[in-house]
N, C-alpha and C positions, 0 to 999 in steps of 0.2 A: 749469512741466512748459510743452514746445515739441514742435513735430510737424514731420515731414520734408514737403516739397514739392517737387514735378518741376520746377515754374517760377510766376513771378508769378501766371499767367493764374488759378491756384485759388483765389486770396484777392483779388483785386483790387479784387471788389465791397466788401470791408471795409473798403480806404480812401479819402479823399479826396486824401491829397495825399501826395506821398515825397518824402524824404531820401536822398542817393544820394552813397554816397562813389565815390574816384575811383579812386585807386592799388591797386589789386587786384576792383577792383568791373568799372569803366568800361574799363579799360587796363592792361595790363602794362609801362608804364614805354616802349613801343616803337609798337603797336598797340591797336586797341581791340576786347574780348574780340568774338566772333563773333556772340551774340545783342543784345551791346548797345546796338545801333543799334537791334535789332525791341522792344524794351521801351520804351525812351521815346519811338520811335513810336506806338504803341498806346497808351502812356499820354496823350501829346499831342492821340490823337484820340480818346479817352473825356476828354477836357476837365479829367484831374487834374494838378493843379498839380506841379511837383516842383522841389527844390532842390537842387545840387548844392553837398556841405559836404567842403573836403579840407583835410588837414593840410598841402597844400604850404606853406612858407614864401615861394611866389612873390604877386606880388597877385592879385585874382581876374581882372584882365583879361587876363593873360599864360597863367593856367589856362584862361580862357575859347577865347582862340586857340588854343592846343592841342588842345582838343577839337574847334573846328571843323575843326581839319587833321585828325583822323581819324575826321572823319565826325559829327560831333554837334554843330550847330550849337544857335546860341542861341534857336532856336523850340522848342525840346526841353524848358526848362528857364525857370525864370523869375527866376532867380538864383544864380553863384558866391559863395561864400563859403570864403576859405579863413583859413588860421591866420597866414601871412603879413599879410595884408590889415588882418585884424582885429588883430595886433602894432602896423602902422602906425598906423588909427586910433586907437587908444588911446595910445600915443605922440603923435601930433597934435593929439590931442582933450584928452588929461590927465584923466579925468573923475573922478577918484578919488586919494587923497593917495597912494597908493604911486606912480604914473606921474607926480603933479606934483613928488612928491620926489626922482625921480631927477635926477642931476647928469649935465653936459653929454655926458662922453665914453664911450661902449661899446665894448666890447673884442669882437670876432669870432674865431672860431678859423679863418675865413677870408671876410674881408667883401667879397671880392670874385666870389664864387659867389652868395651871393643879398642883391644891391644895391639892392633895393628898397623895406628896410622903411625906414630912417632918412630920406633924402632929403625935406623937407618937415616934419617934425617939431621942428626947432628943436635935433635930436641930431646930432652929428658921432662918427663913427669912429674907432677908434687903434689901431694894432699894436704897443701899448705897454701889456702888461696893467698894468703899474706905474702908470700914469698914468689908466688907466679908474676911472669914479666904478659902472659897472654892466657885466655880461656881457650881450650880446646872441647867442645860440645858437639858429642859423638853420638849421643841422646841420654836420654833420663839412667838411675840406677835401678836396677832390682826393685818393684815392690815400693815404688814413688809412683804415682799415676795423675797428679797432679803438677799444675806450674808455678800453684802456693808453696807446693814443697822445696822449694827453691829461691823464694824471692830473698830471703836473707844471703845468700850468696851471692845472684846476680844484682842485687841491691850492692853487697860489697865490691864487686867486679866494677861495677859503674862510678863507685866513689873514687876506686882508687885508677880511672881511667884505663883499664885491662882491655885492649882489643881482644874478638870472640871470632874463631873461626868455628862454622857450621860445617859439620860436615854429613848432614843430613837436612835439609830443606823441608820436609815431608813435619806436618803438624801433628796432623794422627795418623794412624795404620790401625787396620782392621787385622787383627790374630784369631784367626778362627775363630770371626763370628765378635770378637773383645773389641771396641772401640778403645784405643790408648795412645796418650800424647807420647809425641817424640821431639827429636831435636828442633825442629822449625818453631813449635809453640813456646819453648825457651827462649831462642833467639830473640823470634819477635816479642817477649816481653821485657826484653833486655833492650831492644831498640827501644821500644814506649820509655823505660827509664832514662833515657839517654846515650844508652852504651852502641859503640860501634861494631858489625858484624859481617864480617865477608862469608860467602857461601859459596860452599863449591857441590855444585849439584843442580838437578832441574829446580827451576825453572830457568836459571840462569845461563845465557846465551855460552862459551865456553863448551859446555857440556853438549850441546847439540852441532856445535862447530866440530868439534869432534868425532861426533858420531855421523854426519854427513860424508867428512873427509876419508872415514875407514870405508864406507856404503863406496864409493868414487860414484854417486848419484847426483844428479843437478839435484839441489834442493827441492824445487818443483815435481819433483818427478819421488820424493822421498814421503812416506807416512809414518807417523807417531802414531801409536795405539798406547793406550791409555785411560784408567779410571780415575785420575785429578784432574780437576780442573784448574787450582789452580798452580798445577805445575806441568804437567804432560801437558795439557793445551795449551796454557799460556806461554809455556816454554817454546811449543811448535809455533803459535801464530809470533810471536816476538821472531822466532829466527824465518821467516817465510815459508814455514811449511806446514801441510795439512795434517789433519787430527782424527781418531778416531776415540771418541771417547764412551768407555762401557759402563754401563749404569750401575752394576751388579758388586761394586770397590767401593770406595772410601763415599761416595754418593748413596749409595742405595736406601738408607733410611728416609733420604728427601723423596729419590726417584721413584723406587718401585714399591706395589702393591700385589703384596701374596706371590712377590716374587716375578711382577710383569712389570716391565717401565710401563707410568701412566702417562699420555701424553698431556693430560692438563698439569701433572708435576713438571712435568719436563720444560715445556712452555714458558711455566713459572718461574721454574731456576734459572733457565736461560735467557731470560729477561733483566734479572738481575746484575748491575754491575759486572764485567767482567771480560775475558776472552771467550769466542764462541768458537768449538769445535767445527769441523765439515762434516763431520760425518758421526751418528750416534745410533750405537748399536742395544741392545737388551746385555748380553754377555757376550766375552770373545767366541766365538763358531763362525766354521767356513761357509 
């Protein structure tokens, strides 16, 4: 069961810690959403800790710098956790048999676009798929916007039995109003072809477990705020955490009519199989 709210103030006292998505929640790829800064300021003033949890393949420090540039300084949150940062950490520390068993050469679809994951891990990048030991999927190459553009490489990777690490489980992003595929869409196709994918980021449990640990709050007193049912809401539900789904993000083309959340569209959308948020709002607002 879910309830609609107009702003976070209506439920703020129910929660002692918050996990915020970035893209589609705090900003649109260009600028901060109008009321995002106010929401974070009010939570900070109330002494409620915040973790920023992003499926960005970039390091946490890079995302933090970007947030500072759009008016969200580090004083407004406790930590930034990114899927790219977690990918780097697991590759560097190799805490499990999967990461410890990877060979030294990683093939990337566009190694120069997200160059921060491999340095310092002992792994190296290669542009030769035939020489690679595994695939690092941090997102599509600039200018290529369809999964079909990668079909040959994906098929060859499966033929060679290469494992893939997906450093951003998002299938699509909305960049200043334009819908683009992302790493999760390539990973999904790889699995359809029979390949193995190891994911870092939402909706997978480790990033939510780490977020709750950083907050130091019981999971039942944590709220996840995001715009993506498949990552933000799904991960929260799996972790036993309440979530607030924002309608004006990745699902905006389905949920909004003339910029406003339509009840009939919302009911139809949430009636389809999938996890349910505890709360729904048109957009992030206090």
